[in-house]
C-alpha positions as CSV (number, residue, x, y, z in Angstrom):
1,X,0.1,0.2,-0.2
2,X,0.8,3.6,-0.8
3,X,-0.4,6.5,1.3
4,X,-0.4,10.7,-1.3
5,X,0.2,13.7,1.1
6,X,-1.6,16.9,0.9
7,X,-2.3,19.4,2.2
8,X,-5.5,19.4,4.4
9,X,-7.1,22.4,2.2
10,X,-7.2,19.3,-1.1
11,X,-9.5,16.6,0.8
12,X,-12.4,15.8,0.4
13,X,-15.8,14.3,1.3
14,X,-14.9,11.4,-1.5
15,X,-11.7,11.2,-0.1
16,X,-13.4,9.1,3.4
17,X,-15.4,7.2,1.0
18,X,-12.1,6.1,-0.7
19,X,-9.6,5.1,1.6
20,X,-8.4,5.6,4.9
21,X,-7.6,9.3,6.1
22,X,-5.3,9.8,8.1
23,X,-4.8,12.9,9.6
24,X,-1.7,15.7,11.0
25,X,-2.1,18.0,13.7
26,X,-5.2,19.9,15.3
27,X,-7.9,22.0,14.5
28,X,-6.4,25.4,14.7
29,X,-3.3,23.4,12.2
30,X,-5.8,20.9,10.6
31,X,-8.6,22.3,8.9
32,X,-10.1,18.1,8.4
33,X,-9.9,18.4,12.1
34,X,-12.0,21.6,12.9
35,X,-14.3,19.7,10.8
36,X,-14.2,16.2,12.3
37,X,-14.5,17.9,15.5
38,X,-17.5,19.8,14.9
39,X,-19.4,16.1,15.1
40,X,-17.7,15.1,18.1
41,X,-14.7,13.0,16.7
42,X,-12.0,14.4,17.4
43,X,-10.5,16.7,20.3
44,X,-7.1,17.4,18.6
45,X,-6.7,21.4,19.9
46,X,-4.0,23.9,20.7
47,X,-5.0,22.6,24.6
48,X,-5.7,19.2,23.9
49,X,-3.6,16.0,24.8
50,X,-1.8,19.5,26.3
51,X,1.9,20.0,26.7
52,X,4.0,18.2,23.7
53,X,1.7,14.8,24.2
54,X,-0.7,12.9,21.5
55,X,-3.6,10.9,20.2
56,X,-3.9,8.9,18.2
57,X,-7.7,8.2,17.3
58,X,-9.6,6.2,15.2
59,X,-12.3,7.9,13.6
60,X,-14.6,4.9,12.7
61,X,-16.7,5.4,9.6
62,X,-17.5,9.3,9.5
63,X,-18.7,9.7,6.2
64,X,-20.9,6.7,6.5
65,X,-19.0,4.7,3.9
66,X,-17.2,2.4,5.8
67,X,-14.0,3.5,5.5
68,X,-12.4,5.1,8.0
69,X,-10.0,7.9,9.5
70,X,-7.0,8.2,11.8
71,X,-6.1,11.6,13.6
72,X,-2.6,11.9,15.0
73,X,-3.2,14.7,16.8
74,X,-1.0,16.9,18.6
75,X,-0.8,21.1,20.2
76,X,2.5,21.3,19.6
77,X,5.1,20.2,17.1
78,X,6.8,18.1,19.4
79,X,4.1,16.5,20.3
80,X,3.1,15.9,16.8
81,X,6.3,14.6,16.5
82,X,6.3,11.9,19.0
83,X,2.6,11.0,18.1
84,X,4.5,10.3,14.2
85,X,7.1,7.9,15.8
86,X,4.7,5.6,17.6
87,X,2.6,5.3,15.1
88,X,5.7,4.5,12.8
89,X,6.9,1.9,15.6
90,X,4.1,0.4,16.0
91,X,3.4,-0.5,12.3
92,X,6.9,-1.5,12.2
93,X,6.2,-4.3,15.5
94,X,3.1,-5.7,13.3
95,X,3.5,-8.8,11.8
96,X,0.0,-9.1,9.4
97,X,-1.3,-6.6,6.9
98,X,-4.2,-5.8,10.0
99,X,-4.0,-4.6,14.3
100,X,-3.8,-7.4,16.7
101,X,-3.8,-5.4,19.5
102,X,-4.4,-2.4,20.8
103,X,-2.1,1.2,20.6
104,X,-2.4,3.3,24.1
105,X,-1.3,6.6,23.1
106,X,0.5,9.1,26.0
107,X,-3.0,10.3,27.3
108,X,-4.1,8.6,30.5
109,X,-8.1,10.0,27.9
110,X,-7.5,7.5,24.7
111,X,-7.2,3.8,23.9
112,X,-7.1,3.0,20.0
113,X,-8.9,-0.4,19.0
114,X,-8.5,-2.3,16.0
115,X,-7.2,1.4,13.9
116,X,-7.2,1.1,9.9
117,X,-4.1,-1.0,8.4
118,X,-1.6,1.1,8.3
119,X,0.1,2.5,5.5
120,X,3.9,1.5,5.7
121,X,5.1,4.2,2.8
122,X,3.4,7.5,5.2
123,X,6.4,6.7,8.1
124,X,9.4,6.7,5.3
125,X,7.4,10.2,3.8
126,X,7.3,11.7,7.4
127,X,10.0,13.1,7.5
128,X,9.4,15.1,4.0
129,X,6.2,16.5,5.9
130,X,7.2,17.5,9.3
């Protein structure tokens, strides 16, 4: 599988129907996360998860098309880098193209169980988008 990295203004509802969408940032830095926030699907903003923390949250079928979205949210660049690293580390640990265990993120409130299938190439692209 491959991943395509695009800016938030290039994503529309049809993208959610065709593929798993992975969003980085928070409601201030990424308008797509603000759209999910407006439906109470994601809560990453400038204050949450706070400091240099991060949250990795699966959004179950946000547009009713049997596709999920994944948010790696943080209030700071350092927190986002930690979240992306954690996500990539989890991808490297799996034996098959599906999650076998819960991903516990750096927050007392969030646990992601069975996130969408990984896009392995996302991790190789991270240095170019950070």
